[in-house]
N, C-alpha and C positions, 0 to 999 in steps of 0.2 A: 504494500500500500504506500503510495508515494506522496500523499498529501495528508493534511490534518484530518483525522478520522471523524471529528465532530461535524464536518460538512458533508459527509457521505449521505446523510439523511435527505439532503436537498435534492440531489440529482440521481439517487439510486432508484432506478425504475422498478426493479423487482421488489425492493423494500416497500415502495408505495403500493404496488399491486398486492403484496402480501397483507399489508395493513388494511387495504380496502376489502379484501376477501374476508379477513377476520371480523371486521366491523359488520359487513353485510351479512355474513353467516350468523353471527351471534345476536344481531338485532332484528333479523328478518327470516332468514332461511330456516333456522331451527324451530321457529314458531309456525311458519307456513308449511313446512314439510317435515317429515320425520324419516329416520333410517340411519343405517350405519355410516353411509357416505357423508352425511351432514355432520355427524359427530367427529369423524376422522378429519374433516376439512379444517376444523378449528385447531386440532392438534398439530397438523402440518403447518398451517399458516402461523399459528402462535409460536411454535418452536423456531420457525425460520426467522421471523422478525424480532422476537424477544432477545435471542442471543446475539443477533446482528446489532440490535440497539444497545445492549449492554457493552458489547465489545467496542463500540464506537467511543465510549468514554472510559473504559478500563483497558489499558494496553496489555492484556494477557488473554487474548482470544483462545489460545490452545487450552489453557487451564479451564477457562470458563466453559467451553464446549464439552470438555472431557468430564468435568464435575457435574454438569447438567445432565449429560447422558447417563452417568452412574446414578444420580439422584432420581431421575425419571424412571429408570429401571427399578430401583428400590421401591419407589412410591407405588408402582403398579403391582408389587408382590403382596401376597397375603401376610407375610411375616412383618410387614411394615405397620400393621394395625396397632401393635403395642406402642410403637414410637408415636404414631398419630394420636393415640389416646393420651399419652403423656403430654405432648405439646398442646393438645386441646385443653387439658386441665390447667396447664401452666399459664397459658395465655388467655383463657376464656374465649377462644376462637374455635368454633366447631369445624375443624378441618375434615374434609370428606373426599373420598375418591372412589370410583368404581373399579373393582378388580377385574380387568379385562386384558388378557395377554395380547390381544390383537392390537391394543393401543401402542404397543412397542414398535409397530411398523413405522410409526411417525418418526422414530429416531433416524430413519434413513434420510431424512431431510437435512440432518445436521452437517454432513460432509458438503452438501451442496451449498448450504448457507455459509459455511466457513470458507469454502473456496470462492464464493461470490464476494464475500467481505474482503478476502485477502487480495483479490485482483482489481479492486476498485481504484480508479485513477480519476480524480475529480479536478476540473478546472475551476478557478475562483471567479466569483462575480460579486459585485457590490451588494446585491440583494440576497446573497446566499445565507447570511446569518439570520435574516428575518424569516425566510422560508424554512430554514432548518429548525428554527425555534418553534414555528407553527406546527411543523410535522412532529417535532419532539413532544409537544404538548398533547397533540392528538394521539400519539403513541402511548403516552403515559395514561391518558384517559381510557384507551382501548384495553390496556393491560389490567386496569382496575375494574372497568365496567364489565368486560367480557369474563372476568373471573369472579363476578358477583355471585356468591354461592346461593343456590336454591336447592336445599336438600329435601327430598320427599321420602317419607317413612310410612310403611304400612302399619295400620292400626288394628283393623278388624275387631272393633269393639261393639258388642251388642248394647244398644241403648233403647230406652222405652219412655217416650215422652209424647204426649198428645196435646195438640193445640187446636182450638176451634176458632176459625177466622170468620167474622160476621160479614162475609161477602160470598157470592156464589162462585162456583168453580171456574166458570168462564171468565168472570171478572178477575179472579185471582191469577189465572194463566196470563192474562194481559199484563198484569202487574209484574209477574215473574219474568216474562219475556221482554217487556219494554221498560217497565218502571224500575225494577231492581236489576234486571239483566244479569242475573247470576245463577241461572238454573237451566238444566236441559234434561230431557227425558232419556231413559235407558234405551228407547227405541224411537222410531219415527212416528209411531202411532200414539196420538195424544189420549187414546182411551185406556192405555196402560196406566197402572197405578203406582209404579215405581219410578222415582226420579232421583237424579243426582242434584244435591243442593250444596252450595259452597258458601262457607261463612268464615269470617275473620276471627282470629284469636290475637287481638292487638297487644295484649300483655307480653306476648312472646314473638311478635312479628311473624305469625303463622297463619295459614289458611287451611281449614279442614274440609274434607269431602265427606258428605253424609248421603245415605240412601234413605228416602222417606216415601211413605205412601200418601198420596193426595186423593181424597175422595169427597164426593158431594155429601152434604148432610141437609137434606131437604132442598128447598129452592133458594135459600138465602144464606147458607153457611157452608163452609168447607173445612174438612178435617185434614190436618197435617200430622201424620204419625211418624215420628222419628224412629228409624229402625236400626241403623247401623252406621258407625263411623268407619270408613274404609281406609283413609290415609290422611296425612297432614303434611303440609309443605312449609318449611321455615326459610325465610328470606333474610339474607345478611344486608348490612349497610354497605355503601359504596366503598369506603376505605377500611372499615373495621371488620367487615365480613360477618359471618354467623357467630353469635355468642354461644359458647358451650353451655352456659347457664340456661339459655332459652331451649336448647336441645334437651338438656336434662329435665327441665320443667315440663316440657311437652310429653316426655316419656313417662312422667309420673301422673299425668292427668287421668282421672277416673271417668267412667261413663257419666256420672252426675256432673262433672266439671264441663264436659263437652255439651251436655244438655243446657247448662246455664249460658255458655258462650253462644250456643245456637239461638237461644231465646233472646239474648241481648243484642246479638250482632247479625241476626237474620230476621227473626219474627218482628222484633221491635222496629227495625228499619223498614221492613215490608209494610207494617201497619202505619208507620209515620208517613210513608209515601202515599198510602191510600187514604190517609186521614180518617182511619177507622179505629175503633176501640177493640183491643184484644181481649178475648175471653179464654182463659186457660185454666187448667186444673178444675174445670167444672165437673166434679165427679159424677153428679147425677146424670148429666147429659152424656158424658163419655160412657158411663156404665150402660146406659140405655142403648147407645149406639153399638157398643161391643156385644151386648146381649142379643140385639136384633140380628147382627151379622154372624153370630155364632150358629144360628139356627138355619 
């Protein structure tokens, strides 16, 4: 490399292409599409530009690339779980990774990235510092934002809570689909009674997924029977990541805790939007409904 490495970011075409791929993939493609290819794309692009970026400012690229390859390999092994648990407890950051040996194929991009870095020869220009600074800032943002952790955990907890909503089922569906916008059926047929419902657990920056039965009760009421919590997802903050304490707290939640969060962060919001009054735990009405449907 014949010139100051700090300016490579300005004119390095493949670095900018890699940065664009990383941002486009992590902010659009992985949400619009799914599959192994989309996941691997982030690994390839991320490793290519991250080590390139670090080596621009630290003049030890061989050591950086070698240590990163070893750490990436260790990180993807099951035996690293003890180390991850220790670091998580020590820092209160919930580190998480998927053990997938096929992710190691991304290491093949390292020699290409290293060779590309080593052979760059950049000519100077008076606008180079401004452009390289902008690219550097975008790069730092991409490394933080694309690594924003969102861990999903299976729960499979049986819950039993019944809510009676003083609106008919048709009106309720309109509120779910357009007012609250946080619900979808388990099938395309709206006559089915099982639905996915999503509600927030703001205390721990989490979102839970529940399965519920939604049925008509007469002509002016609807019953929502909370049946099961299937999973919950914890989201980290931009720079601090996921807190281990949030993860631990979610793991300790009991069915009754999920029921309370569902009531306050789904039912109450739903009723607030519809400007209706919620009737819940009306034992006489609920018992009458259950007795009628048991026969």
